[in-house]
C-alpha positions in Angstrom: -0.2 75.7 -16.7 -2.5 74.4 -14.0 -5.0 73.4 -16.7 -2.4 71.3 -18.6 -1.4 69.5 -15.4 -5.1 68.6 -14.7 -5.5 67.4 -18.3 -2.3 65.3 -17.9 -3.5 63.8 -14.7 -6.9 62.9 -16.2 -5.2 61.4 -19.3 -2.8 59.4 -17.1 -5.7 58.2 -14.9 -7.8 57.2 -17.9 -4.9 55.4 -19.6 -4.1 53.6 -16.3 -7.7 52.5 -16.1 -7.6 51.2 -19.6 -4.4 49.3 -19.0 -5.6 47.8 -15.7 -8.9 46.9 -17.4 -7.1 45.2 -20.3 -4.8 43.3 -18.0 -7.8 42.2 -15.9 -9.6 41.0 -19.0 -6.5 39.1 -20.1 -6.2 37.4 -16.7 -9.9 36.5 -16.7 -9.6 35.0 -20.2 -6.5 33.0 -19.1 -8.3 31.6 -16.1 -11.3 30.7 -18.1 -9.1 28.9 -20.7 -7.4 27.0 -17.9 -10.8 26.0 -16.4 -12.0 24.7 -19.8 -8.7 22.8 -20.3 -9.0 21.2 -16.8 -12.6 20.1 -17.6 -11.5 18.6 -20.9 -8.7 16.7 -19.1 -11.0 15.5 -16.4 -13.6 14.3 -19.0 -10.8 12.4 -20.9 -9.6 10.8 -17.7 -13.2 9.8 -16.7 -13.7 8.2 -20.1 -10.4 6.4 -19.8 -11.4 5.1 -16.4 -14.8 4.0 -17.5 -13.2 2.1 -20.4 -10.8 0.4 -18.0 -13.8 -0.5 -15.7 -15.7 -2.0 -18.6 -12.7 -4.0 -19.6 -12.2 -5.3 -16.0 -15.9 -6.2 -15.8 -15.6 -8.2 -19.1 -12.6 -10.0 -17.8 -14.4 -10.8 -14.5 -17.4 -12.1 -16.5 -15.0 -14.5 -18.4 -13.5 -15.8 -15.1 -17.0 -16.3 -13.6 -18.3 -18.1 -16.7 -15.2 -20.4 -16.8 -15.8 -21.1 -13.1 -19.4 -22.0 -13.7 -18.5 -24.3 -16.7 -15.9 -26.1 -14.6 -18.2 -26.5 -11.5 -21.7 -27.0 -12.8 -23.6 -29.0 -15.4 -27.3 -29.3 -16.2 -29.5 -31.7 -18.1 -28.4 -30.1 -21.4 -25.0 -29.0 -22.4 -24.0 -25.4 -21.6 -24.1 -23.2 -24.7 -24.6 -19.8 -23.3 -23.9 -18.1 -19.9 -25.3 -14.8 -19.0 -23.4 -13.1 -16.1 -25.2 -10.4 -14.1 -23.7 -7.3 -12.6 -21.2 -7.9 -9.8 -22.8 -6.3 -6.7 -21.0 -5.2 -3.6 -22.7 -5.5 -0.2 -22.1 -3.6 3.0 -20.4 -0.3 3.5 -17.8 0.3 0.8 -18.0 -3.4 -0.2 -17.2 -4.7 3.3 -19.9 -7.3 2.9 -18.2 -8.8 -0.1 -19.4 -9.1 -3.7 -21.7 -11.5 -5.5 -23.0 -12.2 -8.9 -25.9 -14.2 -10.5 -25.6 -16.3 -13.6 -28.2 -17.7 -16.1 -27.3 -20.8 -18.1 -28.7 -21.3 -21.6 -31.1 -18.4 -21.2 -33.3 -20.5 -19.1 -34.6 -19.1 -15.8 -34.7 -22.7 -14.3 -30.9 -22.7 -14.6 -30.0 -19.7 -12.5 -27.1 -19.7 -10.1 -27.4 -17.0 -7.5 -25.0 -15.5 -4.9 -21.7 -16.6 -6.4 -19.2 -14.9 -4.1 -16.6 -13.0 -6.1 -13.2 -11.7 -4.9 -12.0 -8.2 -5.8 -10.0 -9.5 -8.8 -13.1 -11.1 -10.3 -12.4 -14.7 -9.2 -15.4 -16.6 -7.8 -14.9 -18.1 -4.4 -17.3 -21.0 -4.5 -20.4 -20.1 -2.5 -23.5 -20.3 -4.6 -27.3 -21.0 -4.5 -28.6 -23.2 -7.3 -31.7 -25.2 -8.2 -32.0 -29.0 -8.2 -31.9 -29.0 -12.0 -28.2 -28.1 -11.8 -25.5 -30.5 -10.5 -22.2 -29.6 -8.9 -19.4 -31.4 -10.8 -15.8 -30.2 -10.7 -13.9 -30.6 -14.0 -10.9 -28.2 -14.3 -10.3 -29.3 -17.9 -13.4 -27.7 -19.3 -13.0 -24.4 -21.2 -15.2 -21.7 -22.6 -14.8 -23.0 -26.2 -18.1 -22.8 -28.0 -19.8 -21.1 -25.1 -21.2 -17.6 -25.5 -20.6 -15.3 -22.5 -22.8 -12.1 -22.2 -24.0 -9.6 -19.8 -27.3 -10.3 -18.0 -29.6 -7.4 -17.0 -31.2 -8.8 -13.9 
C-alpha cells in the first residue's frame, strides 16, 4: 500500500512537471511570436515614415527650386536646378535650416545658404556669385526646368 502511494506521488509529480514545462514552453513561444510581430510592425512603420520623409523632401525641393527661379537669373536661361540636402544647424535645429542650389549643373552658378523654414519654404537669405542676378518675378514657374537632388 505504501509502495502504491509513493508510485502515485512520483507519477503525479512527473506529470505536473510535464504540464508545467509544456505551459512554460507555450508561454515562451507566445512571447517570442509577439516580439517578432512587434518588430515587423516597427519596421513597417519605419518604412512608412521614411517614405513620408522622402516625399516631404521632394516637395521642399520643388518649393526651393520655384523660389530660385522666381528670384534669380543668370547669363543663360535656367534649365536645371539641383537642390542639396536641407541641413539643420544648432541643437535640434535651433540654428535654423539652409540649403545650397546649383543652377544648370555649373559650379559658377551656386547659391549657398538659402534659409529654409520648417515647411520647406525659403526665407530669402542667400549667398551667390556675381554671375547671378537677383530679380524677382512671381509669374515664373518650373515648366521646362528639371529639379533634382544634389549630392554636395
